[in-house]
C-alpha positions in Angstrom: 38.9 34.6 -140.3 38.5 35.0 -144.1 39.0 38.4 -145.8 35.9 40.4 -146.3 36.0 40.1 -150.1 36.2 36.3 -149.9 33.4 36.2 -147.3 31.1 38.3 -149.5 31.7 36.0 -152.4 30.6 33.0 -150.4 27.7 34.8 -148.7 26.3 36.1 -151.9 26.2 32.8 -153.6 22.6 32.0 -154.6 21.2 35.0 -152.7 18.3 37.1 -154.1 18.6 40.1 -152.0 20.6 41.7 -149.2 19.0 44.5 -147.3 21.1 46.6 -147.1 24.4 45.2 -148.5 26.4 48.3 -147.3 25.6 47.4 -143.7 26.6 43.8 -144.3 30.0 45.0 -145.6 30.3 47.3 -142.5 29.5 44.4 -140.2 32.0 42.1 -141.8 34.7 44.8 -141.8 34.2 45.2 -138.0 34.1 41.5 -137.4 37.4 41.0 -139.2 39.0 44.0 -137.4 37.9 42.9 -134.0 38.1 39.1 -134.7 34.6 38.8 -133.3 32.1 36.6 -135.2 28.7 37.9 -136.3 25.5 36.5 -134.9 23.4 34.9 -137.7 19.7 34.0 -137.0 17.3 31.6 -138.8 13.9 31.0 -137.5 12.1 27.8 -138.4 8.5 27.1 -137.4 8.1 23.2 -136.9 4.7 23.1 -138.5 5.3 19.8 -140.3 7.3 16.7 -139.2 9.8 16.4 -142.0 12.4 18.5 -143.8 12.8 18.3 -147.6 15.5 19.8 -149.8 13.5 23.0 -150.2 14.0 23.7 -146.5 17.8 23.1 -146.8 18.4 26.2 -149.1 18.5 28.4 -146.0 20.3 25.7 -144.0 23.1 25.5 -146.6 23.5 29.2 -146.3 23.8 28.9 -142.4 26.4 26.1 -143.0 28.5 28.5 -145.1 28.4 31.1 -142.3 29.5 28.4 -139.9 32.5 27.6 -142.2 33.3 31.3 -142.3 33.7 31.3 -138.5 30.4 33.1 -137.5 28.0 32.1 -134.8 24.6 30.8 -135.9 21.5 30.3 -133.9 18.5 28.3 -135.1 15.2 29.5 -133.5 12.7 26.7 -133.4 9.4 28.7 -133.3 7.5 26.5 -130.9 5.5 29.7 -129.8 5.0 31.2 -133.3 4.2 27.8 -134.8 1.1 27.6 -132.7 -0.3 30.7 -134.5 1.1 29.8 -138.0 2.8 32.1 -140.4 0.1 34.0 -142.5 2.6 34.6 -145.3 1.0 33.7 -148.6 -2.2 32.4 -147.0 -5.6 33.3 -148.2 -7.3 32.4 -144.9 -6.6 32.0 -141.2 -4.5 28.9 -140.5 -5.5 26.3 -138.0 -3.5 26.6 -134.8 -1.3 23.6 -133.9 -1.3 22.2 -130.4 1.7 22.4 -128.1 2.2 18.6 -128.4 2.2 18.7 -132.2 4.7 21.5 -132.3 7.0 19.8 -129.8 7.0 16.5 -131.7 7.7 18.3 -135.0 10.6 20.2 -133.3 12.3 17.0 -132.2 12.3 15.7 -135.8 13.6 19.1 -137.1 16.5 19.1 -134.6 17.5 15.5 -135.8 17.3 16.3 -139.5 18.8 19.7 -139.6 22.1 18.3 -138.3 22.5 16.5 -141.6 23.4 20.0 -143.0 24.6 22.0 -140.0 27.7 21.3 -137.8 26.1 20.3 -134.4 29.1 21.5 -132.3 28.8 25.0 -133.9 25.0 25.4 -133.7 22.9 26.9 -131.0 19.3 25.9 -131.0 16.7 27.8 -128.9 12.9 27.9 -128.6 11.2 31.3 -128.9 8.8 30.3 -126.1 11.8 31.1 -123.8 11.2 34.8 -124.3 7.7 35.1 -125.9 6.0 33.0 -123.3 7.0 35.0 -120.2 6.0 38.5 -121.8 3.4 40.3 -119.6 0.3 41.6 -121.3 1.7 45.2 -120.7 4.8 44.3 -122.6 2.7 42.8 -125.5 0.8 46.1 -125.7 4.1 47.9 -125.8 5.3 45.7 -128.6 2.2 46.1 -130.6 2.4 49.9 -130.3 5.6 49.9 -132.3 3.9 49.1 -135.6 0.7 50.5 -137.3 -2.3 48.7 -138.7 -1.8 50.7 -142.0 1.8 49.4 -142.4 0.6 45.8 -141.5 -2.0 46.0 -144.3 0.6 46.9 -146.8 1.7 43.4 -146.6 0.5 41.7 -149.7 -1.4 38.7 -148.3 -3.1 40.8 -145.6 -4.0 43.5 -148.3 -5.6 41.0 -150.6 -7.7 39.5 -147.8 -8.8 42.9 -146.6 -9.7 44.0 -150.1 -11.8 40.9 -150.7 -13.5 41.1 -147.3 -11.9 37.9 -146.1 -11.4 37.6 -142.3 -8.1 38.5 -140.7 -7.8 37.5 -137.1 -6.1 40.0 -134.8 -3.7 37.3 -133.6 -2.3 37.0 -137.2 -1.0 40.6 -136.8 1.1 39.4 -133.9 3.0 36.8 -136.0 5.4 39.2 -137.7 5.7 41.2 -134.5 6.8 38.0 -132.6 9.2 36.9 -135.3 10.7 40.4 -135.3 10.9 40.3 -131.6 13.1 37.2 -131.9 15.8 39.4 -133.4 15.5 41.8 -130.5 15.8 39.0 -128.0 18.9 37.6 -129.7 20.6 40.9 -130.8 21.1 39.3 -134.2 23.5 40.8 -136.8 22.0 39.0 -139.8 18.7 37.1 -140.4 18.3 34.6 -143.2 15.0 33.6 -144.8 13.2 32.9 -148.0 12.0 35.7 -150.3 8.6 35.1 -149.0 9.8 36.1 -145.5 10.9 39.6 -146.5 8.2 41.4 -144.5 9.0 39.4 -141.4 12.8 39.9 -141.7 12.4 43.6 -142.2 10.1 43.7 -139.1 13.1 42.4 -137.2 15.1 45.5 -138.4 12.3 47.8 -137.5 11.9 46.5 -134.0 15.6 46.4 -133.2 15.7 50.1 -134.1 12.7 50.7 -131.8 14.4 48.9 -129.0 17.6 50.8 -129.5 19.7 48.1 -131.1 21.8 48.1 -134.3 19.4 46.7 -137.0 20.1 43.3 -138.6 20.8 42.8 -142.2 18.1 40.8 -144.0 19.5 38.1 -146.4 16.9 36.5 -148.6 17.3 33.2 -150.4 15.2 32.0 -153.3 12.3 29.5 -153.0 13.4 26.5 -155.0 11.2 24.7 -157.4 10.2 21.1 -157.0 10.6 18.1 -159.2 8.0 19.6 -161.8 10.3 22.6 -162.2 7.4 24.9 -161.9 5.8 25.1 -158.4 7.9 25.5 -155.2 9.0 22.2 -153.6 6.2 21.1 -151.3 5.2 17.9 -149.6 1.6 18.6 -150.2 2.3 19.0 -154.0 4.2 15.7 -154.0 7.1 17.4 -155.9 9.7 17.2 -153.1 12.8 15.2 -152.1 12.9 14.4 -148.5 16.3 14.4 -146.7 15.3 11.2 -144.8 14.2 9.4 -148.0 16.2 6.3 -149.0 19.3 6.8 -151.2 17.7 5.1 -154.1 14.6 7.3 -153.9 16.6 10.5 -153.5 18.8 9.5 -156.5 15.9 8.6 -158.6 14.0 11.7 -157.8 16.9 13.9 -158.6 17.3 12.3 -162.0 13.7 13.2 -162.8 14.1 17.0 -162.5 14.0 19.1 -165.6 17.5 19.7 -167.1 17.2 23.5 -166.8 16.8 23.1 -163.0 20.2 21.4 -162.5 22.4 24.4 -162.1 19.9 25.9 -159.7 20.1 22.7 -157.5 23.9 22.6 -157.7 24.1 26.2 -156.6 21.5 26.1 -153.7 21.6 22.5 -152.5 25.3 21.5 -152.7 28.8 22.6 -151.7 30.2 22.1 -155.3 32.3 25.2 -156.0 31.0 28.0 -158.2 34.0 27.5 -160.6 33.0 23.8 -161.0 29.3 24.8 -161.4 30.2 27.3 -164.1 32.3 24.5 -165.8 29.4 22.2 -165.8 27.0 24.8 -167.1 29.4 25.8 -169.9 29.9 22.1 -170.8 26.2 21.5 -171.1 25.8 24.5 -173.4 28.7 23.6 -175.8 27.8 19.9 -175.7 31.0 18.7 -174.1 29.0 17.5 -171.0 25.8 15.4 -171.5 22.9 16.7 -169.3 22.3 13.1 -168.1 25.9 12.9 -166.8 25.7 16.3 -165.1 22.5 15.2 -163.5 24.0 11.9 -162.3 26.8 13.8 -160.7 24.2 16.0 -159.0 22.3 13.0 -157.7 25.5 11.4 -156.5 26.5 14.6 -154.7 23.2 14.9 -152.9 23.0 11.3 -151.9 26.6 11.3 -150.7 25.9 14.4 -148.6 22.9 12.9 -146.8 23.7 9.2 -146.8 27.4 8.8 -147.5 29.5 7.9 -150.6 28.9 4.1 -150.4 25.1 4.6 -150.4 25.4 7.0 -153.4 27.4 4.5 -155.3 24.9 1.7 -154.6 22.0 4.0 -155.5 23.6 4.9 -158.8 24.2 1.2 -159.6 20.5 0.4 -158.9 19.4 3.3 -161.0 21.5 2.2 -163.9 20.1 -1.3 -163.7 16.5 -0.2 -163.5 16.4 2.7 -166.0 19.4 2.2 -168.3 19.4 -1.6 -168.4 15.6 -2.0 -167.8 16.4 -4.4 -164.9 14.4 -4.6 -161.6 15.8 -3.3 -158.3 17.3 -6.0 -156.1 15.6 -4.8 -152.9 12.0 -4.7 -154.1 9.6 -4.5 -151.3 7.2 -7.5 -150.9 3.6 -7.0 -150.3 1.0 -9.5 -149.3 -2.7 -8.7 -150.0 -4.8 -9.3 -146.8 -7.3 -12.1 -147.3 -10.2 -10.0 -146.2 -9.5 -7.6 -149.1 -10.0 -10.2 -151.8 -13.3 -10.7 -153.5 -13.6 -14.1 -155.1 -9.7 -14.3 -155.2 -9.1 -10.9 -156.9 -8.6 -7.3 -155.9 -9.3 -3.9 -157.6 -5.9 -2.7 -158.8 -6.3 0.9 -157.6 -7.1 -0.5 -154.1 -4.0 -2.7 -154.3 -1.8 0.3 -155.3 -3.1 2.4 -152.4 -2.9 -0.3 -149.8 0.7 -1.1 -150.8 1.6 2.5 -150.1 2.5 3.4 -153.7 0.1 6.4 -153.7 -2.1 8.0 -151.1 -5.6 7.2 -152.5 -7.5 5.1 -155.0 -8.5 8.3 -156.9 -4.7 9.1 -157.3 -4.2 5.4 -158.4 -6.9 5.8 -161.0 -5.3 9.0 -162.3 -1.9 7.2 -162.6 -3.5 4.3 -164.5 -5.1 6.7 -166.9 -1.7 8.4 -167.5 -0.2 5.0 -168.3 2.1 5.1 -165.3 1.2 1.6 -163.9 2.6 -1.6 -165.2 2.1 -5.2 -164.2 5.0 -7.5 -165.0 6.2 -4.9 -167.5 2.8 -4.6 -169.3 1.2 -1.1 -169.2 -2.3 -1.1 -167.6 -5.0 1.4 -168.8 -8.2 0.0 -167.4 -9.1 1.7 -164.1 -11.6 -1.0 -163.3 -9.3 -4.0 -163.6 -9.2 -6.6 -160.9 -6.2 -8.9 -160.6 -5.4 -12.1 -159.0 -2.4 -11.5 -156.6 -0.2 -14.2 -157.7 3.3 -14.5 -156.0 6.2 -12.9 -157.8 3.9 -10.5 -159.7 5.6 -7.1 -160.1 3.6 -4.0 -159.9 5.4 -0.8 -161.0 4.0 2.8 -160.5 5.9 5.5 -162.2 9.6 5.3 -162.7 10.7 4.4 -159.2 8.0 2.5 -157.2 8.1 -1.3 -157.3 6.4 -4.0 -155.3 6.5 -7.8 -155.6 3.5 -9.7 -154.5 4.1 -12.4 -152.0 
C-alpha cells in the first residue's frame, strides 16, 4: 500500500473540496497502519441511457482509488432514480418507470467498465436496502433531519421563496442518498460539487446511526465543447464514451485551447508532471496548442478504443481538416422515393432525415450559420431544394459527412 503522502497527492488531483481533509488523513493513516483498504462509495442514478466524458470525472477518481488498493462500490440508484435528484432543478422532475431505470442501469454497467477495473469493482442497487424499509423505519429516517435545514438547500430555498411547488417526496431524495452511506458503512463518498448537500447528508445520517462519518470528496463539473456550460447531452456539447474514434477525436480537437489542461487533469491518467510540462510549453511557445490538443485527443481515443483506433482517427482528422480531404468511411444515404417532390427534397429535411441534426429547425439554424456545404460549396439558403444525385457530398459542421447514393 502506498505511503499516505503519495496517496494524498493522487487523491487531491483535480479535487475541489475535501470535507474534512483532516479526517481523510486520519483514515489513510489507519488504513496504512492496519493494511486494511478504505471503502469508497459513488452513487450514480441511471436517469439516461448513456455516459459521456463529464460523467467520467468521478469515475476516473474512483479508478485512482482502485489503483491505490482501496475498495470501491458503485451504487446504481435504481430506487432513487425513480424519484429523480432535485439538485439544481427549478421544478419537480418526472418520475421514471422501473423498466426505464433498469434498461439505463444495464447500459451504465457496460460503459463504466471502460474506466473502472471490473475485477476490483463492486456494483450494488440501492433498492436492495431502500425497497424493504418499513414505513415506521422511513418515519424514523425522516425524523433525523429538519424541514428548516432541508430548506437551506439552495434549489429548495429558491423554489420555496418563489412559491413554486416542492413535493414531499423530493425531501426524501437526499435522505435516501444519505442512507446509502449508512447501509454501506462508507469511509469516503465521491460526487460532483453539485452533490455537496447530498454527500454531507451521508455524514449526518452516519453520525445519527452511530457510525464514523464518511469524508465527502467533491469533484468539479467539467465544461463541454463550448467551454462555458457543463457537459450535457441535452446541450449537445458532450463527448460520448461510446462514440466512434473519429467522432471522439474530432470533438476533442474542437474544444477551446484554455480547456485543454482541465481535460488532461480530469479525464486522463497523464501524470501531473507531464501536464505541467505541457502547460508551461504552451505558455512559453515551445509547444503549439494544436499539438497538445492532438495529444489529448489521441490519449482519450486510445483509452476508450485502443491505440490502433486512435492512430486511424488521427490520420483521418489530418486528411479531412489539415489536407482538406474527405473521410474514407463516409456514410452513404439514400433519400426515400416518397420524400421526393418532383425529384427534389428540401435540404433541411434531408439533413434531418440523414441523422446529421435532430430537427429541421436545427438544420435551418446551421444553414444560416454557414455550417452546411454541398460538394464543398457553402449553402446559405434555408429554402433550397436539391436533386439527390449519387456521389453528392453533404457536410454539416466540421465532422459530419454523408454521400448520397
